[in-house]
C-alpha positions in Angstrom: -29.0 16.2 2.1 -30.3 12.7 1.4 -27.9 9.8 1.7 -26.3 8.9 -1.6 -27.9 5.7 -2.8 -25.0 4.4 -4.8 -21.4 3.3 -4.0 -19.1 6.2 -3.2 -15.3 6.1 -3.6 -13.0 8.8 -2.3 -9.3 9.0 -3.4 -6.8 10.6 -1.1 -3.4 11.7 -2.4 -0.9 11.7 0.4 2.9 12.1 0.8 4.9 12.4 4.0 1.8 13.0 6.2 2.3 10.4 8.9 1.8 13.0 11.7 -1.7 13.9 10.6 -2.7 11.0 8.5 -4.8 9.1 11.1 -6.7 12.2 12.2 -7.4 13.1 8.6 -8.8 9.6 7.7 -10.8 9.3 10.9 -12.5 12.7 10.2 -13.0 11.8 6.5 -14.6 8.4 7.4 -17.0 10.2 9.7 -18.0 12.7 7.0 -18.4 10.1 4.3 -20.2 7.5 6.5 -23.0 10.1 6.9 -23.2 10.5 3.1 -23.3 6.9 1.9 -23.9 3.5 3.4 -21.6 1.9 0.8 -18.2 3.6 0.4 -14.5 3.1 0.2 -11.5 5.3 1.1 -8.7 4.8 -1.4 -5.3 6.1 -0.2 -2.6 6.6 -2.8 0.7 7.1 -1.0 3.0 8.9 -3.4 6.3 7.3 -2.3 6.3 8.8 1.2 9.7 9.0 2.9 8.3 9.0 6.5 6.2 6.5 8.4 3.0 7.0 6.4 3.0 3.5 5.1 3.4 2.1 8.6 0.5 4.2 9.8 -1.7 3.0 7.0 -0.8 -0.6 7.8 -1.9 0.0 11.4 -5.1 1.7 10.2 -6.0 -1.3 8.0 -5.7 -3.8 10.8 -8.7 -5.5 12.5 -9.0 -2.7 15.1 -8.4 0.1 12.6 -10.7 1.9 10.1 -13.1 0.1 7.8 -13.3 0.4 4.0 -9.7 1.5 3.5 -7.8 0.6 0.3 -4.2 1.6 0.1 -1.9 1.9 -2.9 1.7 2.8 -2.0 3.8 3.9 -5.0 7.5 3.0 -5.2 8.5 6.4 -6.6 7.1 9.8 -6.6 4.9 10.8 -9.6 2.9 13.9 -10.5 -0.5 14.5 -9.0 -2.4 13.6 -12.1 -0.7 10.2 -12.3 -1.3 9.5 -8.6 -4.9 10.5 -9.0 -5.3 8.1 -11.8 -3.9 5.2 -9.7 -6.9 5.7 -7.4 -9.5 6.3 -10.1 -8.4 3.2 -12.0 -9.0 1.0 -9.0 -12.1 2.7 -7.7 -15.3 0.7 -7.6 -17.7 3.6 -6.8 -20.5 4.9 -9.0 -19.0 8.3 -8.3 -15.4 9.0 -7.3 -14.1 12.1 -5.4 -10.4 12.9 -5.7 -9.0 15.0 -2.9 -5.6 16.3 -1.6 -6.2 16.5 2.2 -3.5 19.2 2.6 -5.1 21.6 0.1 -8.8 20.5 -0.1 -11.6 20.5 2.5 -13.2 17.1 3.1 -16.2 18.8 4.7 -17.1 20.1 1.2 -17.8 16.6 -0.2 -21.5 16.7 0.7 -22.1 19.7 -1.6 -20.3 17.9 -4.4 -22.4 14.8 -3.9 -25.6 16.9 -3.9 -24.7 18.3 -7.3 -23.9 14.8 -8.6 -27.3 13.6 -7.4 -28.9 16.5 -9.3 -27.5 15.2 -12.5 -23.9 16.5 -12.9 -21.4 13.9 -14.3 -18.4 16.1 -13.2 -18.2 18.4 -10.2 -15.2 20.7 -9.7 -14.5 22.4 -6.4 -12.2 25.4 -6.3 -10.8 26.6 -3.0 -10.5 30.4 -2.9 -7.6 30.2 -0.4 -4.3 28.9 -1.9 -1.3 27.3 -0.2 1.9 29.4 0.0 3.7 29.8 -3.3 7.0 31.4 -4.2 7.1 34.5 -6.5 8.7 32.6 -9.3 6.0 29.9 -9.0 3.2 32.4 -9.2 4.6 34.1 -12.3 5.2 30.8 -14.1 1.7 29.6 -12.9 0.1 32.6 -14.6 2.1 32.3 -17.8 1.4 28.6 -18.1 -2.4 28.9 -17.6 -2.6 31.8 -20.0 -0.9 29.7 -22.7 -3.0 26.7 -21.9 -6.2 28.7 -22.1 -5.0 30.2 -25.4 -4.2 26.8 -26.9 -7.1 24.7 -25.4 -9.8 27.2 -24.4 -9.9 26.3 -20.7 -8.2 27.7 -17.6 -7.1 24.6 -15.8 -6.7 26.1 -12.3 -10.3 27.6 -12.2 -12.2 25.5 -14.7 -10.6 22.0 -14.0 -9.1 22.1 -10.5 -7.7 18.9 -8.9 -10.5 18.6 -6.3 -13.2 16.9 -8.3 -16.0 14.4 -8.5 -16.3 12.1 -11.5 -19.0 9.7 -12.5 -18.3 6.2 -13.7 -19.2 7.2 -17.3 -16.5 9.9 -17.2 -13.9 7.5 -15.9 -14.8 4.9 -18.6 -14.5 7.6 -21.2 -11.0 8.6 -20.1 -10.0 5.0 -20.1 -10.6 4.8 -23.8 -7.8 7.3 -24.4 -4.2 5.9 -25.0 -2.8 8.0 -22.2 -5.5 8.4 -19.5 -3.2 9.7 -16.8 -2.3 12.7 -19.0 -5.9 13.1 -20.3 -7.4 12.9 -16.9 -6.7 16.5 -16.0 -8.5 18.2 -18.9 -11.0 15.7 -20.4 -13.7 16.0 -17.7 -13.9 19.7 -18.6 -13.7 19.3 -22.4 -15.5 16.0 -23.0 -19.0 17.4 -23.2 -20.3 16.0 -19.9 -22.8 17.8 -17.6 -20.6 19.5 -15.1 -20.8 21.9 -12.2 -18.2 24.2 -10.7 -18.4 25.1 -7.1 -16.4 27.5 -5.0 -15.6 27.5 -1.3 -13.1 29.0 1.1 -11.1 26.9 3.6 -7.6 27.4 4.9 -5.3 24.8 3.3 -3.2 22.7 5.7 -0.1 22.7 3.4 2.9 24.2 5.1 5.6 23.7 2.4 5.4 26.4 -0.3 5.3 25.3 -3.9 8.4 26.0 -5.9 8.9 26.4 -9.6 11.2 23.5 -10.0 8.6 21.0 -8.9 6.1 21.9 -11.6 8.2 22.8 -14.7 8.4 19.3 -16.1 4.8 18.5 -15.4 3.6 21.8 -17.0 5.6 21.3 -20.1 4.4 17.7 -20.5 0.8 18.7 -19.9 1.0 21.6 -22.4 2.7 19.5 -25.1 0.6 16.4 -24.7 -2.8 18.0 -24.8 -2.3 20.4 -27.7 -0.5 20.6 -31.0 0.0 24.4 -30.9 3.7 24.3 -29.8 4.7 22.0 -32.7 2.4 24.0 -35.0 4.4 27.1 -34.0 7.6 25.3 -34.9 6.3 24.4 -38.4 5.0 27.9 -38.9 8.4 29.3 -38.1 10.0 26.8 -40.4 7.7 27.8 -43.2 8.4 31.5 -42.5 12.2 30.8 -42.7 11.9 28.9 -46.0 9.8 31.6 -47.6 12.1 34.4 -46.3 15.2 32.7 -47.7 13.6 32.0 -51.0 12.6 35.7 -51.3 16.2 36.6 -50.3 17.5 34.5 -53.1 15.3 36.4 -55.6 16.6 39.7 -54.1 20.2 38.6 -54.6 19.6 37.5 -58.2 17.9 40.9 -58.8 20.9 42.8 -57.4 23.3 40.7 -59.6 21.2 41.6 -62.7 20.5 45.3 -62.2 23.4 46.5 -60.0 26.9 47.0 -61.4 28.8 47.9 -58.3 28.6 44.6 -56.4 31.4 43.3 -54.2 33.1 40.3 -55.7 31.8 37.0 -54.4 28.8 38.6 -52.6 26.3 37.1 -54.9 27.6 33.6 -54.8 28.1 33.6 -51.0 24.6 35.1 -50.4 23.0 32.6 -52.7 24.8 29.7 -51.1 23.8 30.8 -47.6 20.2 31.6 -48.4 19.7 28.3 -50.3 21.2 26.3 -47.5 18.9 28.0 -44.9 16.0 27.4 -47.3 16.7 23.7 -47.4 17.2 23.5 -43.6 13.9 25.3 -43.0 12.1 23.0 -45.5 13.5 19.9 -43.8 12.3 21.2 -40.4 8.9 21.9 -41.9 8.5 18.4 -43.2 9.8 16.8 -40.0 7.5 19.0 -37.9 4.5 18.0 -39.9 5.5 14.3 -39.8 5.9 14.5 -36.0 2.5 16.2 -35.7 0.9 13.4 -37.7 2.6 10.7 -35.7 1.6 12.4 -32.4 -2.0 12.7 -33.7 -2.1 9.0 -34.4 -0.5 7.9 -31.2 -2.8 10.1 -29.0 -6.0 9.5 -30.9 -8.9 9.0 -28.6 -12.2 7.2 -29.3 -14.0 8.1 -32.5 -17.2 9.2 -30.6 -18.7 9.2 -27.1 -22.3 9.0 -26.1 -22.6 11.5 -23.2 -26.3 10.8 -22.6 -28.8 8.2 -23.8 -32.6 8.5 -24.0 -35.4 6.3 -25.2 -39.0 7.2 -25.9 -41.6 5.8 -23.5 -43.6 4.6 -26.5 -41.9 2.7 -29.3 -44.1 2.0 -32.3 -41.9 -0.8 -33.6 -42.6 -2.8 -30.5 -46.4 -2.4 -31.1 -45.9 -4.0 -34.6 -44.2 -7.1 -33.3 -46.4 -10.2 -34.0 -45.8 -12.3 -31.0 -48.4 -14.7 -29.7 -48.3 -16.4 -26.3 -47.7 -20.1 -26.5 -50.7 -22.2 -25.4 -50.4 -23.8 -22.0 -50.0 -27.6 -22.5 -52.8 -29.6 -20.9 -52.0 -31.3 -17.6 -51.1 -35.0 -18.1 -53.7 -37.6 -17.0 -53.0 -39.6 -14.0 -50.7 -42.4 -14.9 -50.0 -41.1 -18.4 -46.4 -40.8 -19.4 -45.6 -37.8 -21.5 
């Protein structure tokens, strides 16, 4: 492929990789240097507990690698937040986000090629997955089924972590109040020209993913990107209110048309059903209020121009009455103007 004419940024997410970090970055630098003359390697260290930061300091010395930019976090955050740390500080016209343990650096040329063909977003999905526990795989399937039902996209296949984003996409995400949370799904749902690529490479990750590492992240992602869970709560509250109201009507009907009714049953039943009706009604109002507040706090930009075109011939320019100013005569010798 041709050398990318713009500035290329590549964000690496690392944690506790001191033993393989230098070899990974040296290999990545050789691959990326063949793609673009202007590039930067942004390393986001997600609060490593080994010697990764010391290795990075050595690699950024005068005799180390060129074009490195390091951001070492003080505490561990989820992958989306760590990715946004790099994206927020990237200077490139296009930015690639990669986890070197799970993603193949050698696949970046194909992603750049699709970007040069006009794609604003390029997703790369590795057919080979790292080891995962049984509980993680089950929860993974349930989460992505729910997310697809609520939002219409399957995050794992349609918006994987390995991605290339153009500068316009990053600026669009920046307009949202919570860009670190919106970063995962907005490139796939924002109306940009996107491409999805598949490849197969053995991941380098050796530690299996466990369920406890992803529950909090999955719940926050599911709740923050859709109102469906809260809408389910309000629907149940409405159902409870209507059911208790109908039960009150049933109790009154029994009291009016039945003679053999246990003493106190009517009053106790009416008291219980009316109390549950009021509780369900309060939950319904609170749920709708929370939905409205969440909608206001997470409201994104009113509109976004994905692409912009201008006609080659503009008639309004032809109607402009502009005359060139006459050239002033040259002053005579010795004349003061």
